C-alpha positions in Angstrom: 9.2 -10.7 5.4 7.4 -11.2 2.1 4.6 -8.8 2.8 6.9 -5.9 3.7 8.6 -6.6 0.5 5.7 -6.5 -1.6 4.3 -3.4 0.2 7.5 -1.4 -0.6 6.9 -2.0 -4.2 3.2 -1.1 -4.1 3.1 1.6 -6.8 5.3 -0.3 -9.2 3.0 -3.3 -8.8 -0.3 -1.4 -9.2 1.3 0.4 -12.2 2.2 -2.8 -13.8 -1.0 -4.9 -13.1 -3.3 -2.2 -14.1 -6.8 -1.1 -12.9 -8.3 -4.4 -12.6 -6.2 -5.4 -9.6 -7.6 -4.9 -6.0 -4.9 -4.4 -3.6 -5.7 -5.5 -0.2 -2.4 -5.5 1.7 -3.7 -2.3 3.5 -6.8 -4.1 4.7 -6.9 -5.4 8.2 -6.6 -9.3 8.3 -6.5 -9.5 4.5 -3.2 -9.4 2.8 -3.2 -10.1 -0.9 -4.4 -9.2 -4.3 -7.6 -9.6 -6.4 -8.9 -8.9 -9.7 -12.0 -7.9 -11.3 -13.3 -8.9 -14.6 -16.8 -7.6 -16.0 -18.7 -10.0 -18.0 -22.4 -10.3 -18.6 -23.0 -14.0 -17.8 -20.1 -16.2 -16.2 -22.4 -19.1 -16.6 -22.8 -18.8 -20.2 -20.7 -21.4 -22.1 -19.9 -19.0 -24.9 -17.9 -16.9 -22.3 -15.8 -19.9 -21.1 -12.7 -19.3 -23.3 -12.8 -15.6 -22.8 -12.8 -15.9 -18.8 -10.1 -18.6 -19.1 -7.8 -16.3 -21.4 -8.4 -13.4 -19.1 -7.3 -15.2 -16.1 -4.4 -17.0 -17.7 -3.1 -13.6 -19.1 -3.7 -11.9 -15.8 -1.8 -14.8 -13.9 1.1 -14.6 -16.1 1.2 -10.7 -15.7 1.0 -11.2 -12.0 3.8 -13.6 -11.9 6.1 -11.6 -14.3 5.5 -8.7 -11.9 5.9 -10.3 -8.5 8.6 -12.9 -9.2 11.4 -10.3 -9.6 10.4 -8.3 -6.5 10.5 -11.7 -4.6 14.0 -12.6 -6.0 15.5 -9.4 -4.9 18.4 -9.8 -2.3 
């Protein structure tokens, strides 16, 4: 089961993804990850590239962290 495999690597995943990750695998009815990003105005067009870059980098980090775990066995 994928959730079990992910949960077994919780400390490693949290360490690699950093303080911005929100781990919800322990919550009832919600299995997954979230991320928080503080920015003054998400609707300000001058922040558009900053926001896109943040999520692009975070997504790459997420994939690079999770993919090897899922490929085990």
